[in-house]
C-alpha positions in Angstrom: -19.5 -22.5 -9.5 -16.2 -21.0 -10.5 -14.0 -18.8 -8.3 -12.8 -16.9 -11.4 -14.3 -13.5 -11.7 -15.1 -12.2 -15.1 -12.7 -9.6 -16.5 -13.4 -5.9 -15.7 -14.9 -4.3 -18.7 -14.0 -0.8 -19.9 -17.4 0.7 -18.9 -17.0 -0.9 -15.4 -13.5 0.6 -15.1 -14.9 4.0 -16.0 -17.7 3.6 -13.5 -15.4 2.6 -10.6 -12.9 5.4 -11.5 -15.7 8.0 -11.5 -17.1 6.6 -8.2 -13.6 7.1 -6.7 -13.5 10.7 -8.0 -11.0 9.9 -10.8 -13.0 10.2 -14.1 -11.2 8.6 -17.0 -11.0 9.8 -20.6 -12.8 7.5 -23.0 -9.5 6.3 -24.6 -8.1 5.2 -21.2 -10.8 2.8 -20.0 -9.5 -0.2 -22.0 -6.0 0.2 -20.6 -7.2 0.8 -17.1 -9.5 -2.3 -17.2 -6.6 -4.5 -18.5 -4.3 -3.2 -15.8 -6.8 -3.8 -13.1 -7.4 -7.3 -14.3 -3.6 -8.0 -14.3 -3.2 -6.6 -10.8 -6.2 -8.7 -9.6 -4.6 -11.9 -11.1 -1.2 -11.2 -9.4 -2.9 -10.5 -6.0 -4.9 -13.7 -6.4 -1.7 -15.8 -6.9 -0.1 -14.1 -3.9 -3.0 -14.9 -1.7 -2.5 -18.6 -2.5 1.1 -18.6 -1.4 1.9 -20.0 2.1 4.2 -17.5 3.9 3.8 -19.3 7.3 7.5 -19.8 7.8 8.7 -16.6 6.2 9.8 -13.9 8.5 8.7 -10.3 7.9 10.9 -8.2 5.6 12.0 -6.0 8.5 13.4 -9.1 10.2 15.5 -9.9 7.1 16.7 -6.4 6.8 17.8 -6.3 10.4 19.6 -9.6 10.0 21.4 -8.4 6.9 22.5 -5.2 8.7 23.9 -7.3 11.5 25.9 -9.5 9.1 27.3 -6.4 7.3 28.3 -4.8 10.6 29.9 -8.0 11.8 31.9 -8.3 8.6 33.0 -4.6 8.9 34.0 -5.1 12.5 36.0 -8.2 11.6 37.9 -6.4 8.9 39.0 -3.6 11.3 
């Protein structure tokens, strides 16, 4: 059995949108289905990545702020 899900069809996209309270115009269902499939494929790849040794983004931002402040203090 394959882990790959079949692509979302335009009628399914319309049904899911309506169920969420966002009815789609008939000419938008194909684009919405294609966009949802693309997002699903990107998320699937991200789920396979190992981020075990990667610190959270907030940690990196704090570290970069400290480096900038240290450089500024050294220049004064």
